[in-house]
C-alpha positions as CSV (number, residue, x, y, z in Angstrom):
1,M,0.0,0.0,-0.1
2,N,1.1,3.3,-1.0
3,K,-0.1,5.9,0.9
4,K,1.2,9.6,-0.6
5,I,1.7,12.1,2.7
6,L,0.2,15.3,1.7
7,T,2.4,18.1,3.1
8,K,1.4,21.8,3.6
9,G,2.1,23.2,0.2
10,D,-0.2,20.1,-1.5
11,I,-3.7,21.0,-2.3
12,S,-6.6,18.8,-3.5
13,R,-7.4,18.2,-7.2
14,R,-11.2,20.2,-6.7
15,K,-9.5,23.1,-4.9
16,A,-6.7,23.7,-7.9
17,L,-9.6,23.1,-10.9
18,A,-11.4,26.0,-8.8
19,K,-8.7,28.3,-8.7
20,L,-7.8,27.5,-12.7
21,G,-11.7,28.5,-12.9
22,L,-11.5,31.2,-11.2
23,G,-8.5,32.8,-12.7
24,A,-9.8,31.6,-16.4
25,S,-13.1,33.6,-15.5
26,I,-10.6,36.8,-14.5
27,V,-8.7,36.3,-18.2
28,Y,-12.0,35.8,-19.6
29,A,-14.0,39.3,-18.2
30,A,-10.7,41.5,-17.7
31,P,-11.4,43.3,-20.8
32,V,-15.0,44.1,-20.5
33,L,-14.2,45.2,-16.8
34,M,-11.1,47.3,-17.8
35,G,-13.4,49.1,-21.0
36,L,-11.1,47.8,-23.6
37,T,-12.2,47.6,-27.1
38,G,-10.8,44.4,-29.3
39,A,-8.6,46.8,-31.3
40,G,-7.6,48.5,-28.2
41,A,-6.4,45.4,-26.4
42,G,-3.7,44.5,-28.6
43,S,-2.1,47.9,-28.2
44,K,0.4,48.6,-25.6
45,D,1.0,52.4,-25.1
46,K,1.0,53.5,-29.2
47,K,-1.3,56.2,-29.7
48,S,-3.3,55.1,-32.8
49,K,-3.3,56.5,-36.1
50,K,-6.6,57.9,-37.7
51,S,-6.8,56.0,-41.2
52,K,-7.7,58.2,-44.2
53,S,-11.3,58.5,-44.9
54,S,-12.4,56.4,-48.6
55,K,-13.3,57.9,-51.4
56,E,-16.5,58.6,-52.4
57,S,-18.5,56.1,-54.9
58,K,-20.1,57.2,-57.6
59,P,-24.4,56.6,-57.9
60,S,-25.3,53.3,-59.3
61,K,-26.6,52.8,-63.0
62,E,-30.5,53.3,-62.6
63,S,-32.3,50.0,-63.3
64,K,-34.8,48.9,-65.6
65,P,-38.1,48.7,-65.8
66,S,-39.3,45.2,-65.0
67,K,-41.6,43.2,-67.6
68,E,-45.5,43.9,-67.2
69,S,-46.8,40.7,-66.0
70,K,-49.2,38.7,-67.6
71,P,-53.2,38.6,-66.2
72,S,-53.8,35.7,-64.0
73,K,-56.5,33.2,-65.5
74,E,-60.0,33.6,-64.5
75,S,-60.8,31.3,-61.8
76,K,-63.7,28.6,-62.0
77,P,-66.6,29.0,-59.6
78,S,-66.2,27.0,-56.5
79,K,-68.6,23.8,-55.6
80,E,-71.5,23.9,-53.5
81,S,-70.6,22.9,-50.1
82,K,-72.8,20.4,-48.3
83,P,-74.7,21.0,-45.1
84,S,-73.1,20.3,-42.4
85,K,-74.0,17.4,-39.9
86,K,-76.1,18.1,-36.5
87,S,-74.0,16.2,-33.5
88,K,-75.2,15.1,-31.3
89,P,-76.2,16.6,-27.4
90,S,-73.7,16.7,-25.1
91,K,-74.0,15.0,-21.8
92,P,-74.8,16.7,-18.5
93,S,-71.5,17.2,-16.6
94,K,-71.5,15.6,-13.3
95,P,-72.4,17.7,-10.3
96,S,-69.0,18.7,-8.2
97,K,-68.5,17.7,-4.4
98,P,-69.2,20.0,-1.7
99,S,-65.8,21.3,-0.1
100,K,-64.7,20.4,3.4
101,P,-65.0,23.3,5.5
């Protein structure tokens, strides 16, 4: 039987995973908490230069008018519907039992 003797510096697996999870969540949330954008997160004390504005684009060409659609076919008259069947009257509901006081 090999018994491992834990010393004062040893920590359990559960505690190590908890610390690792806490550290990962801090790293994940740090940019949001510090107010950094994705572009600013990579720069270190460098002032970003303003980029040149793009050239104005030309207006697009006018589109051709669409073709006139053909008239739809005349619909046929619908068939006469049959009268609905009369249903049987429903059974009366059972009276409810009075609640106990």
